[in-house]
Structure formats: structure tokens, C-alpha cells
VOPAGU-2260 file (C-alpha; in pm, 1 decimal, decimal comma):
REM VOPAGU-2260
SITE   aa  ch    i         X         Y         Z
SITE  MET   A    0   -6462,6    4360,6   -3074,1
SITE  PRO   A    1   -6294,8    4018,6   -3129,2
SITE  THR   A    2   -6497,2    3717,8   -3187,0
SITE  GLU   A    3   -6490,9    3496,9   -2877,1
SITE  ALA   A    4   -6307,7    3190,5   -2937,4
SITE  ARG   A    5   -6465,0    2870,3   -2978,8
SITE  PRO   A    6   -6378,7    2594,3   -2691,2
SITE  SER   A    7   -6170,0    2327,3   -2850,9
SITE  THR   A    8   -6216,5    2052,9   -2593,2
SITE  GLY   A    9   -6468,4    1970,9   -2323,8
SITE  GLU   A   10   -6837,3    1969,7   -2319,9
SITE  GLN   A   11   -6898,6    2286,4   -2495,6
SITE  ALA   A   12   -6686,5    2190,4   -2754,3
SITE  LYS   A   13   -6886,3    1860,0   -2804,8
SITE  GLN   A   14   -7192,1    2067,4   -2793,7
SITE  HIS   A   15   -7076,2    2303,4   -3069,0
SITE  ALA   A   16   -6983,1    2014,0   -3289,2
SITE  LEU   A   17   -7317,0    1831,0   -3232,4
SITE  ALA   A   18   -7526,6    2136,1   -3311,1
SITE  ARG   A   19   -7329,4    2201,3   -3639,2
SITE  LEU   A   20   -7346,6    1857,2   -3747,2
SITE  ARG   A   21   -7719,2    1806,8   -3667,9
SITE  GLN   A   22   -7815,2    2132,2   -3855,5
SITE  ALA   A   23   -7608,4    2023,7   -4156,3
SITE  ILE   A   24   -7773,3    1682,9   -4174,1
SITE  LEU   A   25   -8129,2    1828,8   -4114,7
SITE  HIS   A   26   -8073,2    2111,3   -4374,9
SITE  GLY   A   27   -7952,3    1857,8   -4635,2
SITE  GLU   A   28   -7619,3    1995,8   -4636,7
SITE  MET   A   29   -7478,1    1639,0   -4575,5
SITE  ALA   A   30   -7640,2    1369,4   -4786,7
SITE  PRO   A   31   -7722,2    1027,7   -4680,8
SITE  ALA   A   32   -7442,1     762,6   -4675,8
SITE  GLN   A   33   -7201,8    1066,8   -4676,0
SITE  ARG   A   34   -6887,1     971,3   -4469,5
SITE  LEU   A   35   -6803,2    1186,4   -4180,5
SITE  VAL   A   36   -6429,8    1199,0   -4141,9
SITE  GLU   A   37   -6340,2    1295,7   -3781,9
SITE  ASN   A   38   -6016,0    1465,4   -3867,7
SITE  GLU   A   39   -6190,1    1684,8   -4130,7
SITE  LEU   A   40   -6476,0    1775,1   -3895,3
SITE  ALA   A   41   -6239,8    1854,6   -3621,8
SITE  GLU   A   42   -6049,5    2092,0   -3846,4
SITE  GLU   A   43   -6356,8    2252,5   -3998,5
SITE  PHE   A   44   -6535,5    2313,6   -3651,7
SITE  GLY   A   45   -6219,7    2406,6   -3461,1
SITE  VAL   A   46   -6242,7    2131,2   -3210,2
SITE  THR   A   47   -6050,5    1812,8   -3106,9
SITE  ARG   A   48   -6130,1    1463,1   -3276,1
SITE  GLY   A   49   -6251,5    1332,8   -2917,4
SITE  SER   A   50   -6525,4    1627,4   -2933,2
SITE  ILE   A   51   -6641,5    1502,1   -3279,6
SITE  ARG   A   52   -6635,6    1156,7   -3175,3
SITE  ALA   A   53   -6860,4    1226,6   -2879,4
SITE  ALA   A   54   -7100,1    1439,8   -3095,8
SITE  LEU   A   55   -7136,4    1147,2   -3346,1
SITE  ILE   A   56   -7204,5     905,6   -3080,5
SITE  ASP   A   57   -7498,4    1133,1   -2981,4
SITE  LEU   A   58   -7620,1    1166,6   -3328,1
SITE  GLU   A   59   -7604,6     795,0   -3355,3
SITE  ALA   A   60   -7847,7     771,7   -3061,1
SITE  GLN   A   61   -8075,9    1021,0   -3234,6
SITE  GLY   A   62   -8087,3     803,2   -3560,0
SITE  LEU   A   63   -7904,1    1036,2   -3751,3
SITE  VAL   A   64   -7557,0     885,1   -3796,7
SITE  GLU   A   65   -7455,2     525,6   -3820,0
SITE  ARG   A   66   -7108,4     386,8   -3729,4
SITE  ILE   A   67   -6992,3     106,7   -3950,2
SITE  ARG   A   68   -6731,3    -119,1   -3803,5
SITE  ASN   A   69   -6377,0     -57,9   -3936,4
SITE  ARG   A   70   -6514,5     217,3   -4161,2
SITE  GLY   A   71   -6627,2     501,4   -3945,6
SITE  SER   A   72   -6929,7     711,6   -3942,9
SITE  ARG   A   73   -7169,0     834,0   -4219,1
SITE  VAL   A   74   -7502,0    1012,9   -4238,7
SITE  ARG   A   75   -7777,3     728,2   -4174,4
SITE  VAL   A   76   -7978,5     619,4   -4481,4
SITE  VAL   A   77   -8342,4     590,3   -4401,5
SITE  THR   A   78   -8509,7     345,7   -4622,5
SITE  VAL   A   79   -8861,5     387,5   -4758,2
SITE  GLU   A   80   -8988,5     118,7   -4513,6
SITE  GLU   A   81   -8805,2     258,5   -4218,3
SITE  ALA   A   82   -8982,3     606,6   -4329,6
SITE  VAL   A   83   -9310,7     430,3   -4341,1
SITE  GLU   A   84   -9268,2     270,1   -3987,3
SITE  ILE   A   85   -9158,0     599,5   -3872,7
SITE  THR   A   86   -9480,2     774,7   -4004,4
SITE  GLU   A   87   -9701,3     502,7   -3844,5
SITE  CYS   A   88   -9548,4     594,7   -3504,2
SITE  ARG   A   89   -9607,4     979,7   -3579,2
SITE  MET   A   90   -9953,2     907,1   -3669,0
SITE  VAL   A   91  -10038,9     809,9   -3304,8
SITE  LEU   A   92   -9848,3    1077,9   -3152,4
SITE  GLU   A   93   -9939,1    1362,3   -3373,9
SITE  GLY   A   94  -10316,3    1255,1   -3372,9
SITE  LEU   A   95  -10262,1    1282,8   -2987,4
SITE  CYS   A   96  -10126,3    1613,8   -3016,9
SITE  ALA   A   97  -10378,2    1733,7   -3236,4
SITE  ALA   A   98  -10661,2    1611,7   -3014,0
SITE  LYS   A   99  -10517,1    1799,6   -2711,5
SITE  ALA   A  100  -10450,1    2112,5   -2921,6
SITE  ALA   A  101  -10811,4    2115,8   -2998,0
SITE  VAL   A  102  -10869,9    2154,1   -2635,5
SITE  ALA   A  103  -10577,7    2343,3   -2488,2
SITE  ALA   A  104  -10491,8    2593,1   -2744,3
SITE  GLY   A  105  -10583,2    2957,8   -2682,9
SITE  ASP   A  106  -10762,9    3188,1   -2916,9
SITE  GLU   A  107  -10447,2    3342,2   -3052,3
SITE  GLN   A  108  -10269,0    3023,4   -3108,0
SITE  LEU   A  109  -10581,6    2910,6   -3330,6
SITE  GLU   A  110  -10526,4    3226,4   -3501,5
SITE  GLN   A  111  -10172,6    3137,8   -3565,4
SITE  LEU   A  112  -10271,0    2805,0   -3715,3
SITE  ALA   A  113  -10525,2    2986,7   -3947,7
SITE  ASP   A  114  -10236,0    3203,1   -4061,5
SITE  LEU   A  115  -10030,6    2940,4   -4151,9
SITE  GLY   A  116  -10308,4    2762,5   -4350,3
SITE  THR   A  117  -10330,8    3083,2   -4527,2
SITE  ALA   A  118   -9976,4    3108,2   -4606,2
SITE  MET   A  119   -9953,6    2735,9   -4725,2
SITE  SER   A  120  -10258,1    2830,0   -4964,2
SITE  LYS   A  121  -10047,8    3100,1   -5107,3
SITE  ALA   A  122   -9734,4    2891,5   -5134,0
SITE  VAL   A  123   -9937,7    2620,7   -5348,0
SITE  ALA   A  124  -10086,7    2891,6   -5572,7
SITE  ASP   A  125   -9761,9    3055,3   -5641,6
SITE  GLY   A  126   -9588,4    2723,6   -5716,7
SITE  GLU   A  127   -9339,0    2730,3   -5416,2
SITE  PRO   A  128   -9280,5    2388,3   -5290,4
SITE  VAL   A  129   -9002,0    2462,0   -5072,5
SITE  THR   A  130   -9176,2    2753,2   -4884,1
SITE  TYR   A  131   -9477,5    2510,8   -4867,9
SITE  SER   A  132   -9258,4    2227,8   -4729,8
SITE  ASP   A  133   -9116,6    2479,4   -4445,5
SITE  LEU   A  134   -9465,0    2597,8   -4375,4
SITE  ASN   A  135   -9589,1    2230,1   -4344,9
SITE  HIS   A  136   -9293,0    2153,6   -4103,3
SITE  GLU   A  137   -9408,2    2474,4   -3898,5
SITE  LEU   A  138   -9764,1    2382,8   -3877,7
SITE  HIS   A  139   -9692,9    2030,1   -3737,1
SITE  ALA   A  140   -9449,0    2193,6   -3493,3
SITE  ARG   A  141   -9701,1    2443,2   -3369,0
SITE  ILE   A  142   -9985,2    2193,2   -3313,3
SITE  ARG   A  143   -9737,4    1973,6   -3109,2
SITE  GLU   A  144   -9632,5    2300,4   -2913,8
SITE  PHE   A  145   -9987,5    2395,7   -2855,0
SITE  SER   A  146  -10082,7    2056,1   -2728,3
SITE  GLY   A  147   -9874,6    2078,5   -2410,0
SITE  GLN   A  148   -9788,5    1712,8   -2442,3
SITE  HIS   A  149   -9413,5    1733,8   -2381,4
SITE  THR   A  150   -9332,3    1369,1   -2398,5
SITE  ALA   A  151   -9491,2    1335,3   -2735,0
SITE  LEU   A  152   -9322,6    1638,1   -2863,7
SITE  GLU   A  153   -8979,4    1494,2   -2749,6
SITE  LEU   A  154   -9047,6    1168,1   -2921,9
SITE  LEU   A  155   -9161,5    1341,5   -3245,2
SITE  GLU   A  156   -8862,5    1562,5   -3265,8
SITE  ARG   A  157   -8653,9    1266,7   -3294,1
SITE  LEU   A  158   -8871,0    1075,2   -3533,3
SITE  ASN   A  159   -8904,0    1376,8   -3768,3
SITE  ALA   A  160   -8535,7    1438,9   -3773,8
SITE  GLN   A  161   -8484,3    1115,4   -3946,2
SITE  LEU   A  162   -8758,6    1189,3   -4209,1
SITE  VAL   A  163   -8598,4    1510,9   -4338,2
SITE  ARG   A  164   -8480,2    1376,9   -4668,8
SITE  HIS   A  165   -8812,7    1208,7   -4741,3
SITE  ARG   A  166   -9009,7    1507,3   -4644,1
SITE  PHE   A  167   -8818,4    1751,2   -4908,6
SITE  GLN   A  168   -8846,3    1461,2   -5174,3
SITE  LEU   A  169   -9230,8    1458,2   -5134,7
SITE  ALA   A  170   -9253,3    1831,7   -5123,8
SITE  LEU   A  171   -9086,6    1840,9   -5469,2
SITE  ARG   A  172   -9316,3    1559,0   -5621,5
SITE  PRO   A  173   -9559,7    1728,4   -5878,6
SITE  GLY   A  174   -9905,5    1755,1   -5732,9
SITE  ARG   A  175   -9823,0    1638,1   -5380,0
SITE  PRO   A  176   -9849,5    1986,3   -5232,2
SITE  GLN   A  177  -10176,9    2032,0   -5372,6
SITE  GLN   A  178  -10299,7    1719,9   -5234,5
SITE  SER   A  179  -10158,0    1769,0   -4881,7
SITE  LEU   A  180  -10281,6    2121,1   -4850,6
SITE  ASN   A  181  -10645,3    2007,8   -4825,9
SITE  GLU   A  182  -10529,1    1751,8   -4563,3
SITE  HIS   A  183  -10355,8    2016,5   -4355,2
SITE  LEU   A  184  -10654,7    2257,6   -4398,8
SITE  ALA   A  185  -10875,4    1981,1   -4248,6
SITE  MET   A  186  -10652,1    1959,3   -3953,8
SITE  ILE   A  187  -10659,8    2314,9   -3882,0
SITE  GLU   A  188  -11047,7    2333,6   -3938,3
SITE  ALA   A  189  -11091,4    2057,1   -3678,9
SITE  ILE   A  190  -10850,4    2217,2   -3417,9
SITE  ARG   A  191  -11003,2    2565,7   -3457,2
SITE  ALA   A  192  -11371,6    2396,0   -3395,1
SITE  ARG   A  193  -11216,6    2245,6   -3087,4
SITE  ASP   A  194  -11331,8    1897,3   -3188,8
SITE  PRO   A  195  -11047,8    1659,3   -3072,0
SITE  GLN   A  196  -11192,4    1350,2   -3253,8
SITE  ALA   A  197  -11212,7    1538,4   -3570,8
SITE  ALA   A  198  -10856,7    1671,7   -3524,8
SITE  GLU   A  199  -10707,7    1343,7   -3463,5
SITE  ALA   A  200  -10913,9    1175,3   -3757,7
SITE  ALA   A  201  -10763,1    1452,4   -3984,0
SITE  VAL   A  202  -10402,8    1397,2   -3873,6
SITE  ARG   A  203  -10439,5    1013,4   -3930,6
SITE  ALA   A  204  -10603,7    1076,2   -4278,5
SITE  HIS   A  205  -10296,7    1317,3   -4358,4
SITE  LEU   A  206  -10024,0    1071,9   -4260,0
SITE  THR   A  207  -10202,9     779,2   -4406,9
SITE  SER   A  208  -10164,1     985,3   -4738,1
SITE  VAL   A  209   -9806,9    1039,9   -4659,2
SITE  ILE   A  210   -9753,6     664,0   -4626,6
SITE  GLU   A  211   -9918,0     615,7   -4963,9
SITE  ALA   A  212   -9699,5     861,6   -5130,2
SITE  LEU   A  213   -9383,2     713,9   -4964,7
SITE  ARG   A  214   -9463,5     387,4   -5115,3
SITE  ASP   A  215   -9556,6     532,1   -5477,4
């Protein structure tokens, strides 16, 4: 059965280009400061330059791309100080989500958090930092989801997208997964104990540690 042709123009084409570009940036396939040449991207994705330009405008609004006057677009470089500021904002929002998850999560959801904690412990014991980083990301995502706080979730998705490069760098730093594992297990324990104050405090302690690591 032939593959359905991708739309080359219009809103569908823009969304196709937007999804491909966003995924490439978040997965590290496009490095910070890498130039984004509209002609090349249009050819690669099978869409028009107009669709690429519209997608880049959306990515700029999401903080993933920056447009430089007379020089086109590039993947945005997030400095350490910006990463610290973003993490400070995360501290408030993720603390809120953890507190709400401690109250709102069902028993099955709490078991999912426990299973993630077990998998994270195994990844650290096996010396698999990339696996640990992926599980770390999933744990935070599940806590946000279980909180039911949709506004915080949307804000955090935008903030976290800008930190992808720093997240991987921290995950690969010697000794960092071992340190953050205990912080994550404390978060899980507090949520499973249905203690919102302890859950929020555990998240704040973890992200304070992240800020210290970013500044090292």
C-alpha cells in the first residue's frame, strides 16, 4: 500500500515541520547554536519554505529557536544562568504538582511511581546514566500528570523543553545520578505517604540540588 503523501503547504505542512523540528531539538539531533536554513529544511521535510518559516516562529515562541536579524534562525543557546532561572520557576510549579499528586493520585498511580523508583535504582546500579536520565524525565512527567494541575503542566512542558541539553549533561556527570537518585526516591516516598507538604519539600530540595550542580 503506498505511503500517503505529506502535505507540502498549509497548516498540516507547518505542523509536520514543527513536530519534526521540535523532536530533533529535544532529542539533541540539532545542537545549540546550529543554524536552521529554511531551504534545506524545506527540502528535507518535503514542505515549502513558508511552512518552515511558520514552524520556526512557533518554536521561537516556545523558547527553542532564536531568530537573529539578517542571519536567519538557529537553535537557541540556553546559558547556565538562564537554566538556573528556569529551574527556580520549575521549583515552584513542580512543588505544587507534587503536593497535589500526593492528594489526588490513585493507588495504581502510586504503584507506577514506586516502579519508576525501582527502575531508576537499577539504572544507577548498572551504570546506565542515559537510561536513568530518561526515567528521571518520566518520573517528573508522571507526577505532573497525576497532579491534575493542567495549567502547571503546560507551563512546565515549555520550561523543561529549554533545559534538554543541560539535563543530559548533568545525567552524564560522574556521581550525579547517585546523588539525585536519593532525592527522587524521597519525592516518591512522600507522595506515596500522601503527605503534600513533604512532597513539595522533597521536590524543592531536589531542584535546589540541580541548581547547585548547574553552577558547578
